[in-house]
C-alpha positions as CSV (number, residue, x, y, z in Angstrom):
1,X,0.0,0.0,0.0
2,X,1.3,3.5,-0.7
3,X,0.9,6.7,1.2
4,X,-2.1,8.8,0.3
5,X,-2.5,12.5,1.4
6,X,-6.2,11.8,2.0
7,X,-5.2,9.5,5.0
8,X,-2.4,11.8,6.3
9,X,-1.2,11.7,9.9
10,X,-3.3,13.7,12.4
11,X,-1.7,16.0,14.9
12,X,-3.0,15.1,18.4
13,X,-0.8,17.5,20.6
14,X,0.5,20.9,19.6
15,X,4.1,21.7,20.3
16,X,5.1,24.4,22.8
17,X,8.2,26.2,21.7
18,X,10.4,25.6,18.7
19,X,12.2,22.8,17.1
20,X,9.6,20.1,17.1
21,X,7.6,18.6,19.9
22,X,4.2,18.0,18.4
23,X,2.7,14.5,18.5
24,X,1.0,12.8,15.5
25,X,-0.8,9.6,14.9
26,X,-0.7,7.7,11.6
27,X,-2.7,4.6,11.0
28,X,-2.2,2.4,7.9
29,X,-2.0,-1.2,6.7
30,X,1.7,-0.3,5.7
31,X,4.3,-1.9,7.9
32,X,6.7,0.3,9.9
33,X,9.5,-0.7,7.5
34,X,7.4,0.7,4.6
35,X,6.5,3.9,6.5
36,X,10.1,4.5,7.6
37,X,11.5,5.0,4.1
38,X,12.8,8.4,3.1
39,X,10.2,11.0,2.2
40,X,7.2,8.6,2.8
41,X,5.0,11.5,4.0
42,X,5.0,13.4,0.7
43,X,3.1,16.4,2.2
44,X,4.9,16.5,5.6
45,X,5.9,20.1,5.3
46,X,2.4,21.1,4.3
47,X,1.0,19.3,7.3
48,X,3.3,21.3,9.6
49,X,5.6,18.4,10.6
50,X,8.9,19.4,12.1
51,X,12.1,17.6,12.9
52,X,11.8,16.3,16.4
53,X,8.0,15.7,16.3
54,X,6.9,12.3,17.5
55,X,4.6,10.1,15.5
56,X,2.8,7.0,16.6
57,X,2.7,4.7,13.6
58,X,-0.1,2.1,13.8
59,X,0.2,-0.8,11.5
60,X,-3.4,-2.0,11.2
61,X,-2.4,-5.0,9.0
62,X,-0.3,-6.5,11.8
63,X,-2.1,-4.9,14.9
64,X,1.2,-3.3,16.1
65,X,2.3,0.2,16.8
66,X,5.6,1.9,17.1
67,X,6.7,5.4,18.2
68,X,9.0,7.2,15.8
69,X,10.5,10.6,15.3
70,X,10.3,13.0,12.4
71,X,14.0,13.0,11.3
72,X,13.8,15.2,8.2
73,X,11.4,17.6,6.5
74,X,12.0,19.1,3.0
75,X,10.9,22.7,2.6
76,X,7.6,22.5,0.7
77,X,7.8,18.7,0.5
78,X,8.1,15.4,2.3
79,X,8.9,14.3,5.8
80,X,10.9,11.2,6.9
81,X,10.8,9.3,10.2
82,X,13.2,7.1,12.1
83,X,12.9,4.9,15.1
84,X,15.9,2.6,14.8
85,X,17.5,0.7,17.7
86,X,21.2,0.1,17.3
87,X,23.2,-2.3,19.5
88,X,27.0,-1.8,19.7
89,X,29.2,-4.6,21.1
90,X,32.4,-3.0,19.9
91,X,33.4,0.7,19.6
92,X,32.0,2.5,16.6
93,X,29.7,5.2,15.2
94,X,26.0,5.4,15.9
95,X,23.8,5.4,12.8
96,X,22.1,8.8,12.0
97,X,18.5,8.5,13.1
98,X,19.0,5.8,15.7
99,X,16.7,6.6,18.7
100,X,17.8,3.9,21.0
101,X,21.5,2.9,21.4
102,X,22.4,-0.2,23.4
103,X,26.0,-0.6,24.6
104,X,26.6,-4.3,25.3
105,X,29.8,-5.9,26.4
106,X,30.7,-7.3,29.9
107,X,34.5,-6.9,29.7
108,X,35.4,-4.6,26.8
109,X,34.7,-0.9,26.8
110,X,32.3,0.2,24.0
111,X,33.2,3.7,22.9
112,X,30.3,5.0,20.7
113,X,30.2,8.3,18.8
114,X,27.5,10.4,17.3
115,X,28.5,12.9,14.6
116,X,25.6,15.3,15.0
117,X,23.0,14.9,17.8
118,X,20.5,16.8,15.7
119,X,20.2,13.7,13.5
120,X,18.6,12.0,16.5
121,X,16.0,14.6,17.3
122,X,13.1,13.5,19.5
123,X,13.3,11.0,22.4
124,X,16.8,9.5,22.5
125,X,17.9,6.6,24.8
126,X,21.3,5.2,25.5
127,X,21.6,2.2,27.8
128,X,24.0,-0.4,29.0
129,X,22.5,-3.8,28.1
130,X,25.5,-5.8,29.3
131,X,24.5,-8.9,31.3
132,X,27.2,-8.2,33.8
133,X,30.4,-6.2,34.3
134,X,31.5,-2.7,35.0
135,X,33.1,-1.7,31.7
136,X,32.9,2.1,31.4
137,X,31.0,2.4,28.0
138,X,30.9,5.9,26.6
139,X,28.8,7.8,24.1
140,X,30.5,10.9,22.8
141,X,28.7,13.7,20.8
142,X,30.8,15.5,18.2
143,X,28.1,18.1,17.7
144,X,25.3,18.9,20.2
145,X,25.0,18.3,23.9
146,X,23.1,16.1,26.3
147,X,22.2,19.0,28.6
148,X,23.6,22.3,27.2
149,X,27.1,21.5,28.4
150,X,28.1,17.9,28.5
151,X,29.0,15.8,25.4
152,X,30.1,12.5,27.0
153,X,27.9,10.0,28.8
154,X,29.6,7.2,30.7
155,X,27.6,4.1,31.6
156,X,29.4,1.5,33.7
157,X,26.8,-0.8,35.1
158,X,24.1,-3.0,33.5
159,X,20.7,-1.3,33.1
160,X,22.0,2.2,33.4
161,X,20.4,4.5,30.9
162,X,20.0,8.1,29.9
163,X,16.8,9.4,28.3
164,X,17.1,12.7,26.5
165,X,14.8,14.9,24.5
166,X,16.8,16.2,21.5
167,X,15.6,19.2,19.6
168,X,16.2,19.8,15.9
169,X,19.4,21.7,16.6
170,X,20.9,18.9,18.7
171,X,20.3,20.5,22.1
172,X,19.4,17.8,24.6
173,X,17.3,18.0,27.8
174,X,17.8,15.1,30.1
175,X,14.4,13.5,31.0
176,X,15.8,10.6,33.1
177,X,19.1,9.3,34.3
178,X,18.7,5.7,35.6
179,X,21.5,4.5,37.7
180,X,24.5,6.8,37.8
181,X,25.3,7.7,34.2
182,X,28.1,10.2,34.5
183,X,28.2,13.2,32.2
184,X,31.3,15.2,31.3
């Protein structure tokens, strides 16, 4: 099934401030994988979608739903979403658009990097999913901040996590720090 502007997403909560923050609902028989392709919402800009807006995608064909983030909007054109989870078991770069990053190794430090935090606008989560151990995994931002100042998060215990709202400019606001995620 293809996207039709006659069944466009509906805005259910208005943003307060700038750089995204509105909430949308989109219901379709299309799977999340189909909806998450670049420029799926051909009239996203006309609807008023902004980078950082959240969208609940309801797949009526499979009776599942998934929360995603508007990751790109073309002026006068289409909008794209992302909602990717990425697990790193070795050091490396985080894919643009990933919303959940899992750092997972019990004995070896995983040093993850994000080139531009703005590419992760919306709700972003980094967590230590190691089964055991105290390896000091890190996530370093090259551009953007977790809280206006800090660019490095260090997670050194299983189940530690940091939940951040990221605006379209890469400015983070920490919503939750579970455990003792250290910031520097």
